[in-house]
N, C-alpha and C positions, 0 to 999 in steps of 0.2 A: 285557368284562372278566371274568376269573375270579371266581367267588364268593368273597368274603373271609370268613375266620373272624373271629369277634369278637376273637380274640388278635392276628391279623395286622392287622386294622383298627386296634386300639388302639396297637400298636407303630408302624404307619405314621404315624398322627396324631401320635404322641409325637415321632417323628423330625422331622417337619416343624416341630413347635413347638420342639424342641431347636435346630434351626438358627437360628430366630428369637432364641432365648435367647443363643446365641453372638454374633449380630449386635448385640444390645443391650449385651452386656459389651464387645465390641471398640469400639463407638462411644462409649459413655459413660464407661467406665473411663479412657480416654485423657484426658478432661477432668480428672479427679481426680488423674492422674499427671503433669500438665504440669510442675509444679515439679521433680519427680524427673528427668524427661526433659531439661528445660532445664539443670539443674545438671550433668548428665552430658554433654550434647552441645553446648551453647551456650557458647562462650568468653565470660568476664566476666559470667556470669549472676549470681553472688553480689554483684557490685559494683553492678549495676543491675537488681534483681529485677523491677521494674515493667516495664521495657522488655523484660527477658528473657521474661516471661510473655507479653507482647504478641507477641513473636517466636515463642514456642512455639505460640501459637494458630493459626499456620499449619498445623499438623497437623490441626486441627479443620476448617479451611477446605479442606484437601486432601482429607479424607475426604468432606465434603459435595459437593464438586465431583465426586469419583469416582462418587458415587451419582447425581448429575444426569446425568453423561455415560453411565454404564453402563446405567442403567435402560432408556431407549428403544432404545439400541444393541443390547443383547442381545435385547430383545423383537422388534425388527425382523428382526435377522439370524437368529433362531431360529424364524421363522414356520412352517417345515415340520417342525421338530424335535419328537420325542416330549417332552412335558412332563416325564415322569420322567427321561429321559436329560438333559434340560437341567438339572433339579435336581442330578443327580450332577455334571456338569461345573462348575456354579457353586460346589458345595461344594469341589471340587478347587481352584478358583481362590481361594476363601477360605482354604484351608489353606496354599497356596503364599504368598499375599500376607501372611498372618499370620506365618508362620515367617520369611519374609524380613524383616518388620518387627522381629522380635526380634533378628535378626542384624545389622542395619545399623550400620555404625561412625560414620557422620556424620549430622548433623541433615537435611541435604539429601537423602541417600539414604533416610532414614526417611520424609520427607515423600512421596517418590516412591512408596514402597511402601504408604503409608497410602492414597494415591489408588488404587493397583492393588487393595488389599484392599477398597475400597469399590465397585469396579465391579460386583460381582454383587449388591450389596445390594438395590437396587430390584427387579431381575428375580427374585431368590430370593423375596422376599416376594410378588411377583405370581404366580409359578408355584406357590409353596406354598399360597396362598390358592385357586387354581383346583383344585389336586390335592386339597386338604383337602375343598372343596365336592363334588367328583366322589366322593370316598371316602364322605362322609357321606350322599349321596343328594340327590334333587331337592328344591327348595325350602329348601335350607339354605346358600345362598351367603354370607349374612351370618354365620352361625355358623361356616362354614368359614374365612372371612377372620379372624374373631375368634380362632379356634383357632390359625391360623398366626401371628397377632400376639401370642398370649398369652405366648410365649417372650419377646418383647421387653419386655412389661410386667413379667413376673416377674423378668427380669434387673435391673431397677431396684430390686427389693426384695432379692434375694439375690446375684446374680452380680456386679453392679457394686461393691457394698461389699467382697465377697470378693477380687475381682481388685484393687481399689484397696489393700486391706490387703496382699495378697501382694506387689504391686509396691513398696509402701513398706518392707515387711520384708525382702524378698529381692532387690529390684532390679526396675525397671520392665519389663525384658525378660521376666521370668517371668510377667507378667500376659498377655503375648501368647502365650507358651507354653501357658498355661492355655486360652486362646481356641482355639489350634490343636488342643489335645486335644478340646475340646467339638465343633469342626467335624468332626474325624476320627471321633469317636464317632457323630456325626450321619450322616456318610457311610456308615459300616458298617452302621448301622441301616437307612438308606434302601436300600442295596443289598440287604439281607436281606428287607425287608418292604414297600417301596413297590410297588403294582401297576404293571405295565408298560403304560401307555397308549400307543397308536400315535400317530404324528405325523399331520399332514394335508398330504399331497403336493400338494393343490390350492392351498394358500396360498403367497404369495411376499412378499418384503420390500416390493415395490411396493404390493401390496394392504394390507399393514399400515400403510404410510405414508399410503395414501389415506384412512385413518380420521381422519387429522389435518386433513382439509378440513372436518370437522364442527365448527362454532363452538362447540357445546355442550361438546365435550371441552375446549376452551381455557378456557372459562368455569369449568368444574369444576377445571381445573388451577389457575387463579387462586384459586378458593375454598380449595384446600388450601394454596397458597403464602402467601396473605395471611392468611386465617382462622386457620390453625394456627400462624402466626407469633406469635399472641398467647400461646401456650404458651411459646415459647422466650424471649420477651421477659421473662417472669417467671422460668422455670426457669434461665436463664443466670446470674442474679444472686441467686438465692434464698439462697446461702451468705452474701452480704454482708448481706442483710435479716435473716438469723438472728442474726448476731453484732453488726451495727452498729445495726439498728433495734429489733430485739426484745431485745438485750442478753444473749443467751444465749452460752455458751461454744462454742468451735469443735467441741468433741465432740458438740454437739446437731445439727450439720449433717447427719450421716448419718441421723439419726432423722427429720429434716424431709424429706429426700430419700426415705426409706422410706415416709413418709406419701403423698408424691406417687406413688410406685410402687404402693402398695396401691390408691390411688384409680384409677390407670390400669388396674390389673388388673381391678378390679370394673367400671369403665366400659367396657372393652373387651368383657367378657362381656354386659353390658346392651346395648351398642351393636349387637352382632351378633344378639342375640335380637330387639331392636326393629326392626332393619333388615329382617329377614325378614317382619315383620308390617305395617309401614308405613314405607316408606323415606323418603318426602317428609316425613312428620311427624317422624321421628327427626332428620332434618337441621335442621329449623326449631327443634324444641324443644331439641335439643342445643345449637345455637349460642345460643339465648336463655339457657339455664342457664349455658353457659360465660361469657357476658358478665356475668351477675350475679355468678358466682364470682370473676371478675377485678376487678370493681368492689368487691366486699367485701374481696378481698385488698388492694387499694389503700387502703381506708379503715381497715382494722382489723388488718392483719398486724404492726404494731408491737407488739402484745400477744402474749405468748408462747403463750397458749392459742389465740387467734384464728389465729396463724400456723399451727399444726399443723392446725387445722380447715380453713382455707382453702387450705392446701397440698394436703390431701386432696381438697377440692372441685374445685380446678383440675386436678388429675390425672384425677379421675373424669369431669368434664364434657368435658374435651378429648378424652378416649379414647372416649367414646360416639360422637364424630363420625368416628373413623377408619374403622370398618367400613362405616359408612353412605356416606361420601364414596367409598371404594373401590368399594362395590357399585354406586353410581351411575355411576362412570367405566366399570366393566365393562359395565353395561347399555347405556350410550349408545355404547360402542365397538363394539357388535354383535359381528362375528366376530373383531375384533382385541382380544379380551378381555385377553390377556397384555399387550399394549401399554398398554391403559387401567389395568390393575392395577399395572404397573411404574411408569407415569407418576405415579400417586398418591404413591409414595414419593420420587420425584424432587421433586414439588411440596412435600412436607413438608420435605425438606432445603433447598429454597429458602427455606421458612418459618423453618427453623432460623437460616439466615444473616441473613434480613431482621429477625426478632424480636430476635436478639442484637445486631445492629448498631444498630437503632433505640433499644433499651434502653440501649445503652452511650452513645449520643448524649446522651439526657437526663440520664444520670448525670454525663457529662463536663461538661455545662452547669451542674452544681451544683444540680440540681432534687431530688436525693435518691434513695435506693435503692428507694422505694416507687412512684416515677413510672413505671417500666417497666410496672407493672400497669395503669395508665391507658392507656399505649401499647398494651398487649395488648388492652384492652377495645376500643379503636378498631380495631385490626386484626380482631378477631373480629366486631365490628359490620359491618366492610367485607365480611368473609367471608359474613356472613348476607345482606347486600344482593346480593352476587354470586350466592349460592345461589338467591335469589328470582328474580333475572334468568335464571338457567339454567332454573328451572322454568317461567318465563313463556315463554321461547323454545321450550321443548318443547311447551307448550300451543298455541302459535302454529303450530309445525310439524305438529302432529297435526290442527289445524283446517284447515290448507291441504291436507293429504293427504285428509282427509275430503271437502273441497270438490271436489278433483280427482277422486276416486272418483265422487262425485255427478254431476259434469258428464259423466264418461265413461259412466255408466249412462243419463243422459238422451239423450246423443248416440246410444248404442247403441239405445236404445228408438225414437228417431226414425228411425234408419236401418232398423229392422225395419218 
């Protein structure tokens, strides 16, 4: 790779983070604009708004499904492709899918293009993490992942409220136009400043898929899917907790969400830094703190001050885990690093659906709006147990490998 000047390195890293910012806006702003989309595209929405919102929620499901499908698909098919070129083409697909979303005349066609717009989501975060780590230098994989994800966390503080306001003021389609502008800017910056890393012609889709024979990968996918579901069990219903449990006006909801976003931003930075120093400890301590914050939220979030504090804590502790889980998936995926990195985001979107679904079940059962916090704590606790299983399997495999090496050394000595 050509030696990068500090200026080019800075712009290259900014471009990668800006792409994550665009993803955060397009994913989460849709949640805030569901009523506006429903009123425009779903017949009879005003007559039955509850059923209409449930119907509009298909857009969230379609996006999550697109992430789950696209992440491993692109990672496998792009096994030989230059990571830089892959980033370019993923951004092009983001632009096409987002512009099409803004132009669709019917709810069904919009759902289709929300699925299309989500296809590059997981692969982009995977390749952006790997590129950032290569640009930053050896020993900084966790920080590279955190940088690529920083745009996503900052989007929850700035971009999502801005896009939501724009969609409410000028029409929901303009929120997607804003996202398309963000992705177009990202592509132009990437074309100008990203270093051109060559592909690996020795890799093949079959070799990428072979990595899935490793049971540790599946255990870590379960860690992300189940453990991080605890965050979405809370996040999906935090607006109702703000107004119905804490008794605050609807205008306080964006401020509570901003507290979550600030916590996520700080937690992401801490998680990247800690992962480069002790990956195992970061996962165990991160999950432990996450569980404590979810329990505290469940017990005390009915108080307005406590709500803001624990919203920040849930965002912070959950985001500490993201770089560490992704770093571990990359590590145990060996040469299929892109697949491991992309699968992490597919897992988190499974967690999105799982947490929101289980949280909705306990609310529908009449148990209250704080009970999803307990659901989240159970999911996070299960994630911690699965992480411990993953670490135990790794120690067992290492012990077996050492024993095998020892036996071969003894056999060789006897043969001599």
